[in-house]
C-alpha atoms as one frame of an Amber mdcrd trajectory, in Angstrom:
protein
 105.415 195.475 105.211 106.821 191.934 105.216 108.204 190.804 101.851 107.459
 187.359 100.429 111.201 187.057  99.698 112.009 187.025 103.421 112.255 183.643
 105.119 112.482 184.384 108.820 109.783 182.818 111.089 107.589 185.928 111.280
 107.578 186.380 107.495 106.673 182.726 106.976 103.914 183.086 109.560 102.551
 186.302 108.031 102.230 184.863 104.523 100.674 181.576 105.639  98.321 182.618
 108.454  94.668 183.397 107.709  94.903 187.182 108.001  91.145 187.706 107.667
  90.478 185.390 110.609  93.237 187.126 112.576  91.721 190.527 111.816  88.281
 189.367 113.017  89.801 188.052 116.271  91.604 191.352 116.885  88.371 193.234
 116.155  86.642 191.168 118.865  89.436 191.983 121.295  89.100 195.713 120.610
  85.328 195.465 121.042  85.981 193.804 124.393  87.957 196.827 125.609  85.163
 199.208 124.594  82.505 197.105 126.303  84.673 196.740 129.401  84.813 200.541
 129.596  81.022 200.601 129.299  80.107 197.758 131.672  82.703 197.445 134.432
  82.909 200.853 136.245  79.525 200.406 138.045  80.612 196.915 139.156  83.874
 198.357 140.505  81.936 201.103 142.310  79.681 198.542 144.031  82.803 196.738
 145.263  84.385 200.057 146.373  87.254 199.700 143.911  88.838 202.153 141.505
  86.366 202.916 138.707  88.718 201.484 136.070  89.936 198.520 138.133  88.362
 195.906 135.854  89.224 197.852 132.692  92.919 197.928 133.595  92.944 194.239
 134.397  91.006 193.473 131.205  93.675 195.264 129.138  96.463 193.514 131.066
  94.892 190.114 130.409  94.408 191.099 126.772  98.127 191.824 126.281  98.927
 188.435 127.793  96.280 186.805 125.577  97.687 188.388 122.407 101.156 187.131
 123.315  99.854 183.611 123.898  97.870 183.658 120.650 100.826 184.795 118.546
 103.303 182.350 120.092 100.944 179.382 119.724 100.016 180.342 116.148 103.699
 179.951 115.191 103.766 176.302 116.309 103.775 173.210 114.115 101.042 170.553
 114.496 103.503 168.287 116.318 104.327 170.978 118.875 100.649 171.801 119.285
  99.892 168.192 120.193 102.737 168.007 122.680 101.762 171.276 124.328  98.101
 170.189 124.471  99.132 167.012 126.275 100.943 169.050 128.949  98.165 171.638
 129.255  95.474 168.959 129.497  97.018 166.966 132.329  98.132 170.092 134.205
  94.611 171.560 133.904  92.987 168.264 134.886  95.230 168.016 137.967  94.416
 171.617 138.957  90.705 171.025 138.310  90.809 168.094 140.731  92.687 170.312
 143.192  89.825 172.835 143.141  87.596 170.179 144.739  89.820 170.258 147.819
  91.503 173.679 147.859  89.328 175.849 145.622  87.415 178.865 146.844  83.687
 178.191 147.082  81.626 180.730 145.144  77.839 180.328 144.895  78.110 176.706
 145.968  80.733 175.741 143.375  84.478 175.143 143.600  85.934 176.104 140.241
  88.750 178.526 141.066  92.208 178.287 142.589  94.202 181.220 143.921  97.717
 180.971 142.461 100.229 183.786 143.033  97.382 186.059 144.062  95.387 185.408
 140.881  92.093 183.540 140.553  92.584 180.750 138.002  89.806 178.595 136.560
  91.659 175.464 135.327  88.655 174.080 133.435  88.942 176.954 130.951  92.361
 175.673 129.820  91.129 172.090 129.889  88.682 172.675 127.021  90.976 173.588
 124.081  93.587 171.004 125.115  90.836 168.372 125.334  89.757 169.163 121.764
  93.298 168.604 120.465  93.744 165.288 122.268  90.347 163.969 121.160  91.044
 165.002 117.551  94.406 163.241 117.772  92.849 160.040 119.141  90.046 159.970
 116.568  92.581 160.506 113.770  94.667 157.647 115.140  91.599 155.390 115.218
  91.202 155.970 111.471  94.872 155.345 110.721  95.281 152.355 113.053  91.936
 150.610 113.659  93.617 148.077 115.948  94.704 150.814 118.408  92.080 151.445
 121.171  92.100 155.186 120.472  88.306 155.520 120.724  88.316 153.820 124.116
  90.998 156.246 125.305  88.937 159.177 124.005  85.880 157.972 125.921  88.035
 157.515 129.040  89.270 161.118 128.751  85.702 162.351 128.300  84.607 160.402
 131.379  87.451 161.805 133.487  86.796 165.404 132.425  83.024 165.279 132.871
  83.376 163.584 136.269  85.604 166.392 137.557  83.359 169.121 136.123  80.202
 167.559 137.578  81.825 167.344 141.016  82.759 171.051 141.004  79.831 171.371
 139.901  79.963 173.044 136.477  77.195 171.687 134.265  77.599 174.401 131.649
  81.174 173.384 130.889  80.183 169.712 131.076  77.523 170.277 128.423  79.972
 172.189 126.238  82.636 169.472 126.482  80.046 166.796 125.645  78.798 168.762
 122.619  82.307 169.206 121.233  83.109 165.534 121.783  79.904 164.524 120.008
  80.657 166.811 117.070  84.189 165.423 116.668  82.916 161.865 117.068  80.452
 162.457 114.230  83.006 164.239 112.005  85.479 161.389 112.469  83.013 159.151
 110.616  81.996 156.949 113.496  78.964 154.742 113.053  75.664 156.528 113.556
  74.554 154.003 116.175  77.281 155.322 118.472  76.045 158.876 117.951  72.598
 157.689 119.074  74.112 155.912 122.087  76.031 158.996 123.215  73.011 161.177
 122.582  70.932 158.889 124.774  73.571 158.965 127.513  73.630 162.764 127.353
  69.831 162.940 127.712  69.942 160.441 130.586  72.660 162.502 132.271  70.616
 165.675 131.912  67.525 164.036 133.382  69.618 162.585 136.207  71.073 166.008
 137.021  67.585 167.537 137.003  66.200 164.875 139.340  69.089 164.678 141.797
  70.586 168.196 141.914  68.280 170.975 143.211  70.426 173.745 141.707  69.971
 172.353 138.184  66.268 171.730 138.732  65.695 175.317 139.877  67.380 176.769
 136.809  65.418 174.594 134.417  62.134 175.309 136.227  62.785 179.062 136.176
  63.480 178.851 132.461  60.330 176.861 131.698  58.146 178.768 134.176  59.541
 182.213 135.064  56.922 182.595 137.801  58.441 179.644 139.709  61.497 181.559
 140.955  63.728 184.616 140.796  64.422 185.566 137.176  65.578 189.111 137.884
  68.929 188.903 136.060  67.537 187.326 132.910  64.546 189.703 132.865  66.837
 192.720 133.261  69.112 191.484 130.483  66.201 190.848 128.131  64.734 194.259
 128.953  68.017 195.914 127.956  67.448 194.820 124.346  64.050 196.530 124.366
  65.462 199.714 125.898  68.419 199.888 123.528  66.465 199.375 120.337  68.360
 199.305 117.078  70.947 201.994 117.827  71.199 202.061 121.627  70.813 204.742
 124.264  74.414 205.877 123.872  77.708 205.093 125.670  77.345 205.449 129.429
  73.553 205.827 129.292  72.660 202.230 130.116  71.055 201.160 133.377  71.369
 197.358 133.293  75.058 197.506 134.233  74.105 199.240 137.485  71.785 196.475
 138.670  73.367 193.245 137.397  76.292 191.921 139.460  77.867 190.185 136.436
  77.232 192.897 133.869  80.946 192.972 132.940  81.143 189.188 132.541  78.158
 186.927 131.842  75.810 189.752 130.788  78.123 192.080 128.873  76.148 191.317
 125.691  73.083 192.882 127.348  75.111 196.008 128.163  76.144 196.212 124.509
  72.498 195.955 123.450  71.313 198.743 125.731  74.111 201.239 125.104  75.086
 200.505 121.499  71.972 198.859 120.110  70.955 195.683 118.366  72.945 196.727
 115.279  76.219 196.476 117.221  75.103 193.167 118.732  74.497 191.832 115.240
  77.956 193.028 114.226  79.417 191.012 117.097  77.410 187.974 115.989  78.768
 188.400 112.454  82.348 188.520 113.778  81.871 185.332 115.793  80.168 183.600
 112.870  82.877 184.724 110.438  85.660 183.277 112.622  83.846 179.956 113.020
  82.905 179.597 109.349  86.350 180.664 108.180  87.950 178.023 110.402  85.517
 175.345 109.204  86.257 176.183 105.569  89.980 175.911 106.262  89.420 172.636
 108.101  87.513 171.190 105.148  90.497 171.854 102.872  92.902 169.892 105.079
  94.090 166.497 103.858  95.400 165.549 107.296  92.664 164.057 109.485  94.127
 165.345 112.743  94.419 168.916 111.490  90.940 168.772 110.005  89.313 167.502
 113.206  91.327 169.747 115.506  90.589 172.923 113.540  86.881 172.108 113.271
  86.688 171.125 116.957  88.314 174.365 118.130  85.961 176.340 115.879  82.961
 174.481 117.300  84.144 175.118 120.867  84.584 178.835 120.161  81.234 179.155
 118.404  79.243 177.035 120.871  80.375 178.982 123.936  79.691 182.293 122.161
  76.205 181.135 121.145  75.384 179.877 124.661  76.402 183.158 126.292  74.351
 185.228 123.868  71.396 182.842 124.168  71.450 183.241 127.971  71.324 187.032
 127.561  68.306 186.617 125.298  66.596 184.146 127.696  66.696 181.434 125.038
  68.400 178.859 127.302  68.698 178.430 131.088  71.361 180.605 132.718  74.938
 179.292 132.673  78.121 180.901 133.928  79.842 181.142 130.549  81.812 184.100
 129.277  81.610 185.662 125.818  85.065 185.048 124.265  87.311 188.142 124.321
  84.357 190.340 125.293  83.565 189.310 128.876  85.885 190.112 131.766  87.925
 187.149 132.984  91.627 186.369 132.768  91.318 182.577 132.590  88.699 182.761
 129.860  90.589 185.308 127.793  93.970 183.576 127.928  92.478 180.110 127.345
  90.562 181.292 124.289  93.726 183.002 123.029  95.416 179.614 123.363  92.515
 178.020 121.464  92.383 180.507 118.588  96.196 180.482 118.440  96.032 176.749
 117.744  93.215 177.353 115.267  95.364 179.888 113.397  98.363 177.553 113.452
  96.451 174.512 112.185  94.688 176.487 109.453  97.904 177.985 108.062  98.900
 177.198 104.485 101.606 174.662 105.275 104.007 173.057 102.829 103.655 169.306
 102.579 107.048 168.885 104.242 105.642 170.424 107.415 102.881 167.829 107.788
 103.456 165.446 110.637 104.018 162.326 108.528 103.475 160.897 105.088  99.823
 160.515 104.072  98.134 157.186 104.740  94.977 156.853 102.699  93.047 159.682
 101.074  91.846 161.395 104.256  94.593 161.132 106.823  98.262 161.767 107.345
  99.778 159.890 110.276 100.567 161.646 113.515 103.629 160.372 115.326 104.802
 162.502 118.174
């Protein structure tokens, strides 16, 4: 047990970090191992790999993710901003590189092979983007004469352009939603919210009209008889088969017929084998983490820390909700993972980076550790 009298970095971290939020995150990680054991062996068998190939890699990625989360959660707000700046531009550069050197999978170029590992740079782009946008919006409040909002819009334009070219409309939508939420929370005029909302609708209509892949997905969602809806139908059926308490570990059938049962549709595997009760427990864990972070954000006096914490929470919650909604056929299919539950090294490590920053920014910090002296009632300056 760490004593309050100790003053080394770990002791300071332990007594200031939100331990309930940390416990919920670790619970999700443990649930991910159990569901990887349930969902991935049939996928490995179809690919003629060792039955526990994906399980072993999932655990390996998880150890790396825990290390990243703990290291980042020890950082100060200033160091978080500096690291986010490096991660953002490195991820943006690598995302552009995927357009030229990335492996094409199902008509999209989203992955690079680096040192024998498949890396999806856009996953790391998201949490770093949230930090930079929160920083810029906070600066716009502190220094109205600085064109921080224009820079934020320029960053949004650059990121969405790269994601659309890959193409990755799911991530584009997620980035736009987070930007809109931060824009609103920063107290911008409502007319701008309407303008950005209109641009988002226009972009969606444009994608539907000009890109056949998007049109097919939307049409299949609105009219299942218009195309192949096998994966979504199988996932939805798994909830009916599992009932409240599931068919039991190893007794599910959906994992044997869905190619992405260990990734995009792991929530359906959980429903069939462990039941709706366990699915609801997962939903409660996700909701608890998001609400806990938002409560912590609301207590912050520093505008940057408030926006950054809330933005990271919104990113975490929105992607979780989209994945689960896809499994329940509530929204058109999107290739998004369920944080810490789905298989995927890039997703797991990037979300560890995101929640690590969330833990760091929501820590109970002495006033001396804030980035600068307060300016006004709602913001403390943010020199780097």
